[in-house]
N, CA and C of each residue as an Amber inpcrd file, in Angstrom:
protein
   504
  71.3100000  69.2130000 -13.3350000  70.2590000  68.2110000 -12.9490000
  71.1290000  66.7410000 -12.5590000  70.6550000  66.3260000 -11.3030000
  71.2490000  65.0720000 -10.9590000  70.1020000  64.0740000 -10.8930000
  70.8800000  62.8170000 -10.7110000  69.9730000  61.4240000 -10.4460000
  69.5940000  61.2750000  -9.0200000  70.1700000  61.9130000  -8.4920000
  69.7830000  61.9580000  -6.5610000  68.2340000  61.5900000  -6.2970000
  67.9890000  60.3360000  -6.3880000  66.4990000  60.1930000  -5.7600000
  66.4750000  59.4640000  -4.3370000  65.4310000  59.9670000  -3.8340000
  65.4120000  59.4750000  -2.4530000  65.4770000  57.7340000  -2.3420000
  66.0450000  57.5320000  -1.6840000  65.9420000  55.9150000  -1.3780000
  64.9450000  55.1290000  -0.8900000  64.0780000  54.3150000  -1.0670000
  63.2210000  53.6060000  -0.7490000  63.3620000  53.2150000   1.0760000
  62.3060000  53.1790000   1.7170000  62.7860000  52.6380000   3.0380000
  62.7740000  51.4120000   2.6530000  63.7240000  50.5320000   4.0170000
  63.8840000  49.3130000   3.7610000  62.3610000  48.3640000   3.8790000
  61.6020000  48.8210000   4.7370000  60.4600000  48.2350000   4.6810000
  59.5590000  48.0570000   3.2810000  59.8860000  49.0950000   2.5750000
  59.0940000  49.1960000   1.2710000  59.8150000  48.1590000   0.1450000
  60.9370000  48.2870000   0.6080000  61.8950000  47.4320000  -0.3420000
  61.4230000  45.8580000  -0.3860000  61.3320000  45.5950000   1.3320000
  61.0700000  44.0740000   1.6420000  59.5150000  43.4430000   1.2760000
  58.6060000  44.8860000   1.0910000  57.4310000  44.2740000   0.7690000
  57.3870000  44.3220000  -0.9980000  58.2120000  44.9810000  -1.5420000
  58.3800000  44.8530000  -2.9960000  58.9680000  43.4780000  -3.6770000
  59.7550000  42.8120000  -2.7650000  60.2850000  41.5670000  -2.8250000
  59.2620000  40.2510000  -2.6060000  58.3550000  40.4710000  -2.0860000
  57.3010000  39.3370000  -2.0010000  56.2390000  39.8340000  -3.3320000
  56.6810000  38.7790000  -4.3420000  55.8590000  39.0170000  -5.4380000
  54.8040000  37.8410000  -5.9550000  54.7630000  36.7860000  -4.9290000
  53.8560000  35.8850000  -4.9040000  54.1470000  34.7760000  -5.9850000
  55.4140000  34.5780000  -6.0210000  56.1880000  33.4090000  -6.8650000
  56.2700000  32.3060000  -5.6310000  55.9060000  30.9600000  -6.4460000
  55.9770000  29.7680000  -5.5390000  56.4710000  28.7420000  -6.4910000
  57.0160000  27.7940000  -5.8380000  57.2960000  26.5310000  -6.4450000
  56.8950000  25.4150000  -5.6460000  55.9020000  24.4570000  -6.4740000
  55.4610000  23.4860000  -5.8030000  56.1150000  22.1480000  -5.3430000
  55.9600000  21.0160000  -5.0030000  56.5370000  19.9110000  -4.7820000
  56.8420000  19.0000000  -6.0170000  56.1370000  19.2290000  -7.0970000
  56.2770000  18.9630000  -8.2600000  56.8610000  19.6570000  -9.3510000
  57.5200000  20.5750000  -8.9190000  58.3880000  21.2910000  -9.8050000
  57.4080000  22.5190000 -10.6350000  56.0750000  22.3710000 -10.4630000
  55.4300000  23.7260000 -11.0170000  55.7580000  25.2020000 -10.2390000
  55.7150000  26.1320000 -11.0460000  56.0570000  27.3190000 -10.6260000
  54.8470000  28.3740000 -10.8080000  54.4730000  28.9340000  -9.9750000
  53.2330000  29.7380000  -9.7250000  53.8230000  30.9720000  -9.4590000
  52.5700000  32.0900000  -9.9240000  52.7950000  33.3410000  -9.8000000
  51.2950000  33.8840000  -9.4520000  51.1220000  34.4580000  -7.9760000
  49.9540000  34.8490000  -7.5700000  48.8730000  33.9980000  -8.0470000
  48.9100000  32.4520000  -8.2350000  47.9740000  31.6850000  -8.0770000
  47.8910000  31.1500000  -9.5000000  48.7770000  31.8370000 -10.4410000
  48.4480000  31.2490000 -11.6280000  49.9230000  30.5260000 -12.2720000
  49.6400000  29.1800000 -12.8360000  51.0410000  28.7410000 -13.1900000
  51.7150000  29.2950000 -14.2190000  53.0470000  29.3430000 -14.0050000
  53.7590000  29.7200000 -15.1320000  53.9780000  28.7920000 -16.0510000
  53.6760000  28.6130000 -17.3450000  53.6610000  27.7110000 -18.4060000
  54.8650000  28.0290000 -19.2030000  55.4810000  29.5350000 -19.4410000
  56.1450000  29.7290000 -20.5810000  57.4470000  29.3360000 -20.3160000
  58.0540000  28.1340000 -21.1990000  59.2460000  27.3920000 -20.6560000
  60.3650000  28.4110000 -20.5820000  60.6850000  29.0480000 -21.4190000
  61.6970000  30.3340000 -21.1460000  61.6970000  30.9920000 -19.8430000
  60.7280000  31.4240000 -19.5300000  60.4550000  32.3600000 -18.0460000
  60.5730000  31.3470000 -17.2870000  60.0920000  30.1860000 -17.1790000
  60.4650000  28.9540000 -16.2270000  61.6390000  28.5530000 -15.8670000
  62.1570000  28.3840000 -17.0670000  63.8990000  27.7420000 -16.9020000
  64.6540000  29.3100000 -16.5940000  64.3310000  30.5230000 -16.7900000
  65.2850000  31.5020000 -16.5150000  65.3030000  31.7810000 -14.8040000
  63.5640000  31.6600000 -14.2570000  63.7950000  31.5840000 -12.8400000
  64.4640000  30.9100000 -12.2710000  64.4040000  29.3270000 -12.5810000
  65.1370000  28.4740000 -11.8970000  66.7570000  28.5870000 -11.9790000
  67.1860000  28.9810000 -13.0020000  68.4310000  29.7930000 -12.8100000
  69.0210000  30.3960000 -12.0250000  67.9250000  31.4810000 -11.4710000
  68.3100000  32.5170000 -10.8500000  67.8520000  32.1130000  -9.5760000
  67.2750000  30.8180000  -9.1030000  67.2640000  30.5590000  -7.6480000
  68.5200000  30.7210000  -6.7630000  68.4340000  31.0770000  -5.4150000
  69.4200000  31.2420000  -4.6810000  68.8770000  31.1860000  -3.4700000
  69.2710000  31.1480000  -2.3700000  69.1330000  31.2980000  -1.0950000
  70.0780000  32.5690000  -0.0880000  69.2870000  32.8990000   0.3790000
  70.0420000  34.3050000   1.3490000  70.7220000  33.4790000   2.5750000
  71.4660000  34.2240000   2.9640000  72.5120000  33.4920000   4.4120000
  71.5090000  32.8070000   5.2740000  70.1130000  33.4580000   5.7360000
  69.5110000  32.7130000   6.6950000  68.6610000  31.3740000   5.9230000
  68.8810000  30.9970000   4.2930000  68.0710000  30.2290000   4.0450000
  67.1100000  30.2920000   3.3300000  66.7090000  31.4790000   3.6130000
  65.3880000  31.8960000   2.7340000  65.4170000  31.8440000   1.0780000
  64.7600000  31.1150000   0.4630000  64.9260000  31.0370000  -1.0490000
  64.4810000  32.1270000  -1.6910000  65.2810000  32.7900000  -2.9120000
  64.9830000  34.0060000  -3.5590000  65.2560000  33.4070000  -5.0460000
  64.8930000  34.6680000  -5.6310000  65.1570000  34.6180000  -7.2650000
  65.9700000  35.8960000  -7.2680000  67.4130000  35.6860000  -7.6170000
  68.4510000  36.7370000  -7.5840000  68.5820000  37.0270000  -8.8330000
  68.4270000  38.2090000  -9.1820000  69.1320000  39.0720000 -10.4550000
  70.3660000  39.5580000 -10.3720000  71.0600000  39.9310000  -9.2270000
  72.0720000  40.5260000  -8.9710000  72.4060000  40.7150000  -7.0540000
  73.2960000  41.1580000  -6.7420000  73.4280000  41.4500000  -5.5570000
  72.5840000  42.2280000  -4.6990000  71.9610000  43.1040000  -5.3500000
  71.1500000  44.2000000  -4.6580000  69.5420000  43.8050000  -4.8740000
  69.3660000  42.9940000  -6.3900000  67.9470000  42.9520000  -6.5870000
  67.4190000  41.3960000  -6.7360000  66.5560000  41.2270000  -5.8360000
  66.1830000  39.8650000  -5.6200000  64.8860000  39.6770000  -5.2890000
  63.7750000  38.7130000  -5.2010000  62.6160000  38.6060000  -5.0570000
  62.3090000  37.3780000  -4.1880000  61.6710000  36.7220000  -3.2070000
  61.4880000  35.9300000  -2.2180000  60.9180000  35.0690000  -3.0130000
  60.5640000  33.7100000  -3.1490000  60.1020000  32.5900000  -3.6470000
  59.7500000  31.5310000  -2.7040000  58.4210000  31.1090000  -2.5060000
  58.2500000  30.1370000  -1.6330000  58.4020000  28.8260000  -2.0630000
  58.8310000  27.8470000  -1.4790000  59.4080000  26.7130000  -2.2120000
  58.3500000  25.7360000  -0.8480000  57.5710000  24.8430000  -1.8950000
  56.7520000  23.6110000  -0.8850000  58.0410000  22.7670000  -0.5680000
  58.8340000  22.0340000  -1.3520000  59.7040000  21.0910000  -1.2070000
  61.1670000  21.6530000  -1.3470000  61.8590000  21.3570000  -2.2940000
  63.1990000  21.4470000  -2.8520000  62.8000000  22.6400000  -3.8490000
  64.1780000  23.4940000  -3.9490000  64.3010000  24.2920000  -4.7990000
  64.4070000  23.5990000  -6.2660000  65.0050000  22.6720000  -6.3880000
  65.2540000  21.9600000  -7.8570000  65.1240000  20.7990000  -7.6870000
  64.6560000  19.9470000  -9.1140000  64.7680000  18.4630000  -9.0700000
  65.8310000  18.0850000 -10.1480000  66.2980000  16.8270000  -9.3960000
  67.2360000  16.3000000 -10.5330000  66.5380000  15.3420000 -11.5040000
  66.2180000  15.6940000 -12.7640000  65.4960000  14.9570000 -14.0570000
  66.3040000  13.7090000 -14.3040000  67.6260000  13.6200000 -14.6400000
  68.2590000  12.5410000 -15.1370000  69.4700000  12.3800000 -14.4360000
  70.0380000  11.1160000 -14.1460000  71.3530000  10.8590000 -13.8770000
  72.0720000   9.7920000 -15.0320000  73.1320000  10.3800000 -14.9960000
  73.9700000   9.4550000 -15.9650000  75.3400000   8.8050000 -15.4090000
  75.7880000   7.7850000 -15.8000000  77.2090000   7.4360000 -15.1980000
  78.4580000   7.8350000 -16.0670000  79.5510000   8.4230000 -15.9250000
  80.2990000   8.5320000 -16.7050000  81.4880000   7.6850000 -16.1100000
  81.5690000   6.2590000 -16.4500000  82.5460000   5.7610000 -15.6860000
  82.0440000   5.4190000 -14.1730000  82.7430000   5.6710000 -13.4340000
  82.6000000   5.5780000 -11.7030000  82.0090000   6.9080000 -11.1010000
  81.8840000   7.7160000 -12.2120000  81.1580000   8.9310000 -11.4460000
  79.6670000   9.3220000 -11.9670000  78.7820000   9.6350000 -10.8710000
  77.5700000  10.0750000 -11.4350000  77.4360000  11.3310000 -11.6820000
  76.6210000  11.6600000 -13.0120000  76.3340000  13.1460000 -13.1080000
  74.8270000  13.3420000 -13.0890000  74.5130000  14.6540000 -12.7110000
  72.9730000  14.8120000 -12.5810000  72.4810000  16.0210000 -13.4650000
  71.3820000  15.9210000 -13.8810000  70.8870000  16.8740000 -14.7070000
  69.6900000  17.5230000 -14.0120000  69.5690000  18.3860000 -13.4870000
  68.9770000  19.4630000 -12.6690000  68.0290000  20.0430000 -13.6620000
  66.5030000  20.1740000 -13.2490000  65.6840000  21.2040000 -14.2280000
  65.9840000  22.3880000 -14.5270000  67.0850000  22.8380000 -13.8360000
  67.2290000  24.4540000 -14.0660000  68.1840000  24.4590000 -15.3660000
  68.7340000  23.1820000 -15.8110000  69.5860000  22.9070000 -17.1150000
  70.8200000  22.6490000 -16.5730000  71.4440000  22.6880000 -15.4360000
  72.5870000  22.1020000 -15.2200000  72.7470000  21.0800000 -14.8880000
  74.2180000  20.5800000 -15.5620000  74.7020000  19.2090000 -15.4510000
  75.9800000  19.2980000 -15.2040000  76.1140000  18.5130000 -13.6170000
  77.2190000  18.4600000 -12.7930000  77.4420000  17.2130000 -12.4810000
  78.6390000  16.6960000 -12.0520000  79.0350000  15.6760000 -11.3300000
  78.2380000  15.8990000  -9.6810000  77.8030000  14.8040000  -9.3290000
  77.0650000  14.5170000  -8.0480000  77.8540000  14.6630000  -6.9350000
  77.6220000  15.6480000  -5.9840000  78.2620000  15.7460000  -4.7320000
  77.9400000  14.4760000  -3.8380000  78.4740000  13.5420000  -3.9670000
  78.2100000  12.3800000  -3.2980000  77.9480000  12.5300000  -1.7940000
  78.7870000  13.3010000  -1.3750000  78.7660000  13.6430000   0.1380000
  77.4800000  14.1780000   0.7860000  76.9840000  14.7880000  -0.2030000
  75.3830000  15.5580000   0.2080000  74.4550000  14.6090000  -0.0040000
  74.6590000  13.5330000  -0.2610000  73.1560000  12.5280000  -0.8410000
  72.5420000  11.8150000   0.6110000  71.4270000  12.2480000   0.3610000
  70.7460000  11.5770000   1.6700000  69.3150000  11.2490000   1.3010000
  68.6120000  10.4160000   2.0060000  67.2630000   9.8400000   1.6840000
  66.2040000  10.5080000   2.7100000  64.8710000  10.9710000   2.1360000
  63.7580000  11.3730000   2.9540000  63.1410000  10.4730000   3.4660000
  62.0820000  10.8530000   4.5060000  60.8110000   9.9330000   5.2000000
  60.5060000   8.9630000   3.7990000  60.0660000   9.8470000   2.8350000
  59.3450000   9.2240000   1.5170000  60.4030000   8.3780000   0.6540000
  61.7150000   7.8930000   0.9830000  62.5310000   7.4740000   0.2910000
  63.1290000   7.7800000  -0.8520000  62.9000000   8.9920000  -0.9750000
  63.2000000   9.9460000  -1.7910000  64.7120000  10.5040000  -1.7370000
  65.5630000  10.2980000  -2.7720000  66.8170000  10.8180000  -2.3780000
  67.0260000  12.3550000  -2.8120000  67.9900000  12.9090000  -2.3280000
  68.1700000  14.3110000  -2.2510000  69.5240000  14.6430000  -2.1380000
  69.8050000  15.7270000  -2.7680000  71.2970000  16.2030000  -2.7200000
  71.4990000  17.8590000  -2.9010000  72.8330000  18.2200000  -2.7370000
  73.0500000  19.4380000  -2.7640000  73.5270000  20.1280000  -3.9840000
  73.0970000  21.0050000  -4.4480000  73.8640000  21.7960000  -5.7650000
  74.3690000  23.0440000  -5.4680000  74.8180000  23.9420000  -6.7560000
  75.1600000  25.1590000  -6.5140000  76.3810000  25.3670000  -5.3910000
  77.1740000  24.6170000  -5.0210000  78.4000000  24.6240000  -3.9100000
  77.6560000  24.4680000  -2.8590000  76.5000000  23.7170000  -2.8710000
  76.0450000  23.0160000  -1.4150000  74.4840000  24.1620000  -0.9820000
  74.3430000  25.1460000  -2.0140000  73.3190000  26.3290000  -1.5300000
  71.9070000  25.6050000  -1.5480000  71.7490000  25.0950000  -2.5970000
  70.3300000  24.5590000  -2.9180000  70.2070000  23.0210000  -2.8100000
  69.2240000  22.5840000  -2.1770000  68.4970000  21.2920000  -2.1640000
  67.8030000  20.8290000  -3.5960000  68.0030000  19.6110000  -3.9950000
  67.5930000  18.9990000  -5.0920000  66.8630000  17.6060000  -4.8570000
  65.7380000  17.3990000  -5.1220000  65.2220000  16.0050000  -5.0820000
  64.9950000  15.3410000  -6.3470000  65.6220000  13.9020000  -6.4920000
  65.3600000  13.1220000  -7.5500000  64.2610000  12.5980000  -7.7760000
  63.8860000  12.8200000  -9.3260000  62.7820000  12.3860000  -9.8570000
  62.8630000  10.6710000 -10.0070000  61.8770000   9.8420000  -9.8820000
  62.0860000   8.7070000  -9.8580000  62.8200000   8.0650000 -10.9040000
  62.8870000   8.1780000 -12.1480000  63.9560000   7.9930000 -12.8650000
  65.2670000   8.3250000 -12.6680000  65.6370000   9.4370000 -12.3920000
  66.8650000   9.7880000 -12.2740000  67.1860000   8.9460000 -10.8040000
  66.5150000   8.5930000  -9.8980000  67.1990000   7.8690000  -8.7360000
  67.0520000   6.4040000  -9.0070000  66.3680000   5.9630000  -9.8780000
  66.5670000   4.6540000 -10.2930000  67.8830000   4.4100000 -10.8830000
  68.0820000   5.3830000 -11.8500000  69.7360000   5.2350000 -12.5110000
  70.5770000   5.1860000 -11.5630000  70.5820000   6.1650000 -10.6260000
  71.5340000   6.1630000  -9.6630000  71.6950000   4.8380000  -8.8090000
  70.4210000   4.4660000  -8.3500000  70.5950000   3.1520000  -7.4520000
  71.0460000   1.9290000  -8.3470000  71.3860000   2.0070000  -9.5350000
  71.9080000   0.9730000 -10.2240000  73.0190000   0.5880000  -9.7440000
  73.9400000   1.5090000  -8.9730000  75.1460000   1.0120000  -8.3040000
  74.9640000   0.9640000  -6.3520000  73.8600000   0.8820000  -6.3260000
  73.4440000   0.5540000  -4.7370000  74.3160000  -0.6340000  -4.3030000
  74.4610000  -0.6010000  -3.3330000  75.1140000  -2.0030000  -2.3020000
  74.6050000  -1.7650000  -1.1970000  74.9940000  -2.8660000  -0.1550000
  74.7340000  -2.5990000   1.1330000  76.0550000  -3.2180000   1.7020000
  76.2420000  -2.3670000   3.1050000  77.6900000  -2.5710000   3.4740000
  77.5370000  -2.5800000   5.0860000  77.5870000  -3.5240000   6.1040000
  77.4700000  -3.3750000   7.4560000  75.9240000  -2.8750000   7.6870000
  74.8050000  -3.6260000   6.9840000  73.3950000  -3.0540000   7.0590000
  73.4220000  -1.7360000   6.6290000  74.1460000  -1.2060000   5.8750000
  73.7320000   0.1250000   5.7000000  73.8620000   0.4630000   4.1880000
  72.6310000   0.7990000   3.6030000  72.4070000   0.9430000   2.0660000
  73.0650000   1.9830000   1.4420000  74.0300000   1.8750000   0.6190000
  74.7700000   3.0510000  -0.0760000  75.2510000   2.9210000  -1.6040000
  75.6530000   3.7490000  -2.1450000  76.3450000   3.8260000  -3.4800000
  77.9860000   3.4530000  -3.4810000  78.1690000   2.5020000  -4.8300000
  79.7640000   2.4060000  -4.6580000  79.7650000   3.3120000  -6.0360000
  80.8190000   4.2210000  -5.9630000  81.0700000   5.3820000  -6.8770000
  82.3800000   5.9280000  -6.5910000  83.1400000   6.3810000  -7.5350000
  84.5060000   6.9870000  -7.4700000  85.3010000   6.2670000  -6.3020000
  85.6580000   5.0340000  -6.4800000  86.2670000   3.9650000  -5.8490000
  85.8220000   3.7700000  -4.3480000  84.7200000   4.2310000  -4.0090000
  84.5060000   4.0050000  -2.6140000  82.7870000   3.8210000  -2.1410000
  82.6290000   3.5200000  -1.1680000  81.2340000   3.2410000  -0.8380000
  80.7760000   4.3090000   0.2670000  79.3910000   5.1020000  -0.1810000
  78.8270000   6.2290000  -0.0140000  77.6880000   5.9120000   0.7280000
  77.6690000   5.7010000   2.2090000  76.3890000   5.5060000   2.8200000
  75.3050000   6.4350000   2.4050000  74.0930000   6.0850000   2.0270000
  72.7900000   6.9670000   2.1240000  72.2710000   7.4550000   3.6450000
  72.3950000   8.6790000   3.8680000  72.1170000   9.1850000   4.9620000
  70.6910000   9.6590000   5.0950000  70.0780000   9.4500000   6.3430000
  68.5060000   9.9190000   6.0540000  68.7460000  11.5120000   6.4670000
  67.6090000  11.8760000   5.8630000  67.3190000  13.4960000   6.1780000
  66.9460000  13.7510000   7.5160000  67.3540000  14.7200000   8.4460000
  67.3720000  14.8140000   9.5880000  66.4310000  16.0920000   9.8250000
  66.3920000  17.0780000   9.0590000  65.6340000  18.0290000   9.3370000
  64.0750000  17.9940000   8.5090000  63.7980000  17.1300000   7.8140000
  62.7680000  17.2780000   6.6330000  62.9880000  17.5770000   5.4030000
  64.0040000  18.1350000   5.2360000  64.6980000  18.7250000   4.1950000
  63.9490000  19.5770000   3.1380000  62.7690000  20.1960000   3.8520000
  61.6360000  20.5660000   2.7490000  61.8370000  22.3750000   2.7680000
  62.1740000  22.6130000   1.5010000  62.2600000  24.3360000   1.3550000
  62.9250000  25.0790000   1.6410000  64.1550000  24.7850000   2.4920000
  64.8480000  25.5310000   3.0170000  65.9930000  26.0740000   2.1720000
  66.5810000  25.0140000   1.2460000  67.4380000  25.5810000   0.3740000
  68.6960000  25.4910000   1.2250000  68.7930000  24.6980000   2.2420000
  70.0940000  24.7360000   3.2050000  70.6800000  23.4470000   3.5100000
């Protein structure tokens, strides 16, 4: 007896990957119109967030198994910021706590700061409190607003593509 099962056609696999997951602008997660309120499940899904090479957001279990997720704004939110000397650290809603990639910092049309996480693969938007803590080190140089951190001035660049939902 063998375990040779016929492979599913690619179009069937594609349909199965569309499971009705959505992450709204406020960071609330939905499955087929119902809010996911279980904290452990929500946290796990946030940890599994990733993007395909084309920028489409997914929930990835491993290299072969993933499902699509619709993202209204950014996949992650920065919920707090702290300064360790001259280095800002950010805590995202997926539980990750990392030094801020200052080169990735931008400001959107709503004056909301954004950055890249997970080696630049995912976008994150700052919550109000996290942004205020970061802006404690704001300064202006040559009529450009920026941050003084890690021994230098980091200009705050405007988002040029809208920055919403692509994860790129």
